[in-house]
N, C-alpha and C positions, 0 to 999 in steps of 0.2 A: 290566310285563306285565299284560295285560288278563285278565278272568275269563270267557273264552268258554263255559267249562263251566257257569257258573252262569246259569240262566235269568233274565233281568230281570224283566219283568212287574211286578206290583203286590205279589208275595209279601213279607211281612215277614221279615227275617233277622236272626239274632244273629251278629255279627262278633266273633271272638275273636283276639287278637294273641298269645295264649300257647297253645301246643299242649299243654302240661303244666301241672299246678298248681305255682305258685311257692312256694318255701319262705318262711318268715317270716325277718325280720331284714335286715341290711344286705347280705348276700351276694346278695339278690334283685335288687339294682340292676344287677348285671352280667349277668344272665341273659336280658335281652331282646335277642335277636339282631335287628338291623333287616332282615335278609334272610330271617327265618324264614317259613316257610310258614304262612300263617294259614287259619282256618277260617270258612266261611259255612255256619250251620246254619240250615236252613229250619224256621221256627217252626211251620209247619203239619204237615209230615209227618217232621220231625226228620232229614231227609237232610242229609249233610254234604258240602261242596265245598271243596277245598283251593286257596287262591289265593296266588301269589306277589306281593308288593308290589314296586314298583322298588327297587333297591338303595338302603338308607338313608332310605326314605320312610315308615317306620312304627315309630318307637320308642314311640309313645303315640298313642292315639286319643282325641280331645278333643271330638268332636261329629259329628252327621251330619244331613243335610237331603236328603231324597228320594234322588236317585241319587248323592249326594256324601258322602265321608268327610272330616272335618277331622282331619289327623294331624300329628304333629310328626316331622320327619325327624332324621337323625343330626347335623345342626348345631343342632338344637333349634329350628329355624324352622318355622312352620306353613305347610302346603300344603293345598289342596283337591284331592282325588283321586276321580276317578270310576273305580271298579274294572272297569266294563263297557267303557269306551272307552280307559282308560289315560290319560285327560287329566289334566294336573297344572297347577294354577294356584297359584302362590306368592302368600302373603301377606307383609307386611313382615317382616324378619328380627327375631330377638330382640333384637338391639342397637336396634331401633326402639322398644323400651319404654324410652326414654331416662331416664324419671323414676325407674327403679329398677334398669336393667341397663346395665353397661359392658363393653365387650369387653376381653379380656386378649390382647394382641398379641406375636407373636414379632418377633425383629429384622428378619425379611424383611417385616414388616407385615401378615401374615395373622393372623386371629383364631385362637386356640388354646384359649380358654376364656372364661368369663363371670364377672364380679363382680357379685353382687347387693347393692344397697344396702338396708340395713334400713329398715323403716318408721320406726323410732324413732331413727335416727341410727347412727353407727358405720361402719367401713369395709365391713362385710358379709363374705360368704363367697365363695370362688372355686370354680367348678364347671368340670369337663370339658365339651367340646363337646357331647356327646350326653346327659349326665346331667341337666342342668338341664330339658330338654324333657320329661322323664319325669314331673316332678311340678310344674313351674311353672304349667301351664294347667290350671284347674279345669273350665271348660266354655266352648265357643265356639259361638255361635248365629248363624245366617245370616238375613238379611232376605228371602231367596228363593233360587231355584236359579240357581247360575252359568251353567247351560245357557240361561237366559232373558234374561241380561243382567247388568249390573254389579250387584253386591250389597254390603252392608255386613256385616262380621263384628264382633260384639261379644264380647269375651273377659273371662270371669271368671278372674282369675289370682292367683297366689301366696297361698295360704292363704284364698282367697275374699275378700281384702281389697281388691282393686283391680278396677276396670272400665275397659276400654280398647276403642277401635274402630279399624277400618282398612277400606280397600277394596282389592280386587286392583289392583295397579299403584301403590299408595301406597309411599313409602319409610320410613314410620314409623307407629307407632301413637299415638293421642291418648288420653291418660288422662282420663276425665270424673269420676271419683268414687273416693274412698278412705274406707274404714272404718278409723279408728284405734282404735276401742274394742275392747279384747280380748274382750269377751263377745259380739260380733256379727260377722257375715260376710255376704257375698252367698250365698244359697242357690240361686237358680234365675233363669232369664230366658227369655223367649218373645217372639217377634215376632208382633204382632197388629194388623191394621188400621193398618199403617204406622208403627208405633211399638214399641219395646222396653219391655216390662213386666219389671221387676227386683224380685225379692222377697228380702228378707233373713231370716237365721235368727230374728230376734226379731219377724217379721211385719210389718216396714215394706214398703210397696209404692210404687214410684215408676215414673214413665213417662218414657222418653228418646225425644225426636224427633231423629233424627240426619240425616235425609234432606232438611233444608231447602235453599233456594236459596243460602244464604250459608254453608252448611256449618257453622253454629254449633250446637253441641248444646244443645237446650232440655229442661229438666227440670221435671216436674210431680209433686208429692207427692200420692198418693192416700190412703194410710194413713201417718200420721206416728207414732202411738203403738204401742208394743210390746204384744203380747198376753200372756196368763198361762201360755203353755205353754213359755216359753224354757227352763227348767231341765230339762224332760223330753223336748223335741223333738229327735229324730234328724236329721231333714231335712224339707225342704218342696219342693214342686213346684207349677208353674203349668200348668194344662191347658186350652187353649181347647176349646170343644165345637162341633159342627156346628150346634146350635141357638142359638148366640150367647152362651153364658155363659162366664165365665172362672172356673175352679174352682181352689181351693187344696187340695192334698193334703198333710196333716200327718201324718208318721210319728212316733209318740209312744212312748217307752220306757214299758212297762206291765209291771211285774214280776208282776202278778196273772194275766197270761196264760202259757200254757205256752211260747209262743214269744217272750214278753216284748216284744211289739210290738202297738200298736193303731193304726188308721188312721182318720182323721177327714176330712171333706170339707166345704169351705166354698164359697160362691158369692159373687163380688164384686157387691155392690149399688152400682151406679154413682151412684145418686141419693144415697145416704147416705154413700157412700165408705167402707163397712165390709164386712168379711166376714161373712157370714150363714150359720150352720150349715145343712146339708141332710142328709137321712137317707142314710147311706152305701149302704143297701140299694137306693135308687132313684136316687142322684146320677148314675150313668153311663148310665141309661136303656137298660139291657141291652147296652151296649157293652163293649169290652175296652180297657184303656189300657196303653201301653207307655212306661215312664218310666226315664230315666237320663240318659246324656250326649247322647242325641238330642233333636231338636226333637219335642216330645211327639206321640204318635199315638193317637188315640181311634178305634178300629176297629169296624165293624159286624160282629156275629157272623153275621149272615145272609150277608155277603159272605165271611166267613172262618169257617165253622162249627166249624172245629177249635178256635178259641179259646173260652174260658169267658166266658160273659156276667157283667158286674158283677165283673169281676176285674182286678186291677192286676199287670202283669208288671214287676217291678223288676229292674234290674241294680244292682250294688253302688254306693251313693252314694260320691262322690268328695269327701271331707271332709278338712279339715287342722286341726291343732292339738289338743292334749289336751282342751281344753274341749268339743270336739265328739266326739272320737274315743272317749272313755270311755263315751259313751252307745250305742255301736253294738251292744253285746251279741253279738259274734261274727256279726253279720249280714254275709254275703258271698255272692258267687255271684249267680245268677239266682233270684228268688223270685217266687211268685204269691200274692197276698193276695186272698182271697174277701171281698168287702165285705158279703155276705149271711150267709155261715157264719162270718165273723170268724176265718178260719184262714190261716196262713202256711205254705207249702209250698216245697220245691226244685222248680225247673221243669226245670233241666238240670244235668248235672255241671259244675262251674265250674273255670275255669283261673285263677281269680284269687287263689289262696292266701289267706293270712291278711288280714284287713281291713286291718291296719296296714302292708302291703307298699306302700302309697302309690298303686299305680296299678292300678285296676280294669281287666281285660283285655277286658271285653265292652261292646259297644255295639249298640243296636238300629239296624237299617238298613232303611228302607222306600223302595225306589226310585220306586214309583209313587204315593205318598201325600203 
């Protein structure tokens, strides 16, 4: 079912897959009805529109790019969904992650569940058809809009430890990188100038070229050394700017602040291959940033005057593992961080429940950007 009541345009939206706050604990795993009526909240005037996704096509939202959402369906497979046209484009199935996922089959030959093979060996755990899709995918980034032609999807998955890519029409996912070290994971990824930039929680930065004529992924290491923030960092983001810079946003646990969070901004110096600190108060040049599971958006407050300049609008970070989750300090829902005033505030009422419920329910959606 399309969303004819939602005006397309260029308006930024907050899409929520949960209509009510989710309780903490294991019981929340069963509360995500894939046919639930979801909400589109206009970021500018806070108007809400209810949208029904096609049956079984939205148990989790894993990314967005312009007019498309990346969602996991009731089979835990990823699909690209355009809520304005109801177009659906399937990506390879979950069993296409053959390096870590095996199907569990009934006597009739149909898939009834999945077995995940652990990174460090063992038989792994068995999951129901829809349950694994709720927490298997950390973030999926597209190389462009599917409306404009073939695209590459790059997925950070399973505790942020694995990196795989595929195209619409492929039968399987190709794993290109694995982080086996327990103290690190993939933090964020963006597509810029024909390549994927991938940042780890320890500050390592690599470039992946996946669109070559021979379809052989090529990797280039930009930053190989870890930085000094690892034990305090909550999460990191990469943000391309209209003026040609690539910024790193570091969210740091800071117990000296009332809200226990500090945000730092760095710029990639391409000559020295290092991150160089910039003043947070001037880093966005009066723009507003929307960060989360979406491909990042840096918006002009002249075009969208309802947004606050030099502010970052965060959705809940999607992190895994105790080594990272103990740092979240109850950070949940949609927050606004003012880089000049150094304040962190709630932006909207959240449907995301406690941070540890595994699946943040909101994602930024910017159809015209």
